[in-house]
N, C-alpha and C positions, 0 to 999 in steps of 0.2 A: 128841343132845347138849343138847337143850332142858331136860333135867333139871338141868343145871348153871346156876348164876347166872353172869352175865357176868364177874364178877371172882372166880370160885371158885378155890380152891386144891386142887391135886392133889399128893400127896406119897407117893412109893413108893421102893423101894431104888435106882432108877436115875434118877429125875427129880423136879424140883420145878417145878410150873407154877402161874402166878398169873392165868391167864385161861381162859375156856371154849375159845378158839381153840387155845391151847397144849395144853390137855387133849385136845382132838380130835386133835392131832398124835400123842399117845401112843396113843390108841385106833386111829387109822388105821394106825399102825405095826405093830400086833399081827399082822395077816395077812401083812405083808411079812417079818417075822422068823420066824413060826411057821406051819407048815402046819396045825396042829391045836391047839386049846386046849380041854381037857375038864375040866369040873367034876366031881370025884370025891366031893364031900361038902360039906355046909354045916351049921353049927350056930349058931343065933341065941344071942348072949351077952346082949344087951339091946336093947330097943326102946322108946324113949320118944317123946314128941311132937316132939322136936327132934334126936334122934340114934338111929341104928341101928348096932349093932356085931355082927359075926358072924365065925366062924372058917370058913375054907374050905380045901379041898385041891384044887389045880389041877394038871393035867399039861399041860405045854407040849411039843410036838414041833417041833423046829427044822426050818425049811424047807431043803430041799436035802440035808441029811445024815441026816435021819430019827431022830436021837438025841432022847430025851425026858428031861425033868427034871420032877419033882414038887415042888411048893412048898406048904407050909402057911402060910396067911396069917391075920392078924388085920386085918379091914377095918372102918373106921368111916366113916360118913357123917353130917355135921352138916347139919341142914336149917334153912331159914329161910323163913317165909311172906312173901308180898308181894302187890301188886296183881294180878300175873299168876299167882299160885299159889305153891305150895311149890317151892323149888329147893335143890339141894345147894350149900352154900357151902364145905365142907371135906371132902375125900375122902382118907383116909389108908389106905395098904396096907403093912402091916409083915410081911415074910416072916420066918418062924420067930419071930414076935412080937417082933422086934428093930427098934428105930428107928435107921436107918442115916444116917450121913454128914450131920450138920448143922453141921459145922465144917471148916475147912481145905480141902484138896484135894478131899475127897469132896463137900462142899457145892458147890464150884465146878463139879465135873463134873455133879452133878444139875441145877444151874441152867443150865449150857450145854446139856445134853440137852433140858431143858424149853423153853429159848428157841429152839433151832436145829432140832429134829427136824421141825417143821412145814415147813421147806424141803425135806425129803426125802419126807415122807408126804403133803404137799399137801392138807390138809382144805379143804373149801369155805370161802371167806371169809365167807359170810353165815350162819355158825352162830349 
């Protein structure tokens, strides 16, 4: 998790996180929800000094039921250098290249998920 800045933002279809600890809650939740996550392909769209963007196809297999779902994502990482090296300050994951729920009830659900999931996934405090 040290690749993320302390106050990094993570934004995907299900969550909006505004600290490294909350982002860790999302990553620690993946193995609780999915028995398998497989990368089926990656294509770099752009790579500059301060941003990386790529398309990826990922297959997720749900824990317990064995059903799978394949998602095509457009992922971007905005980077920023500092005294302790370069860190991710913004991580965006758009499924089907769509930007989901930044208003109303959808935005509220993303914020609640980002804020509360750490209580379930319990990442280490010292991230």
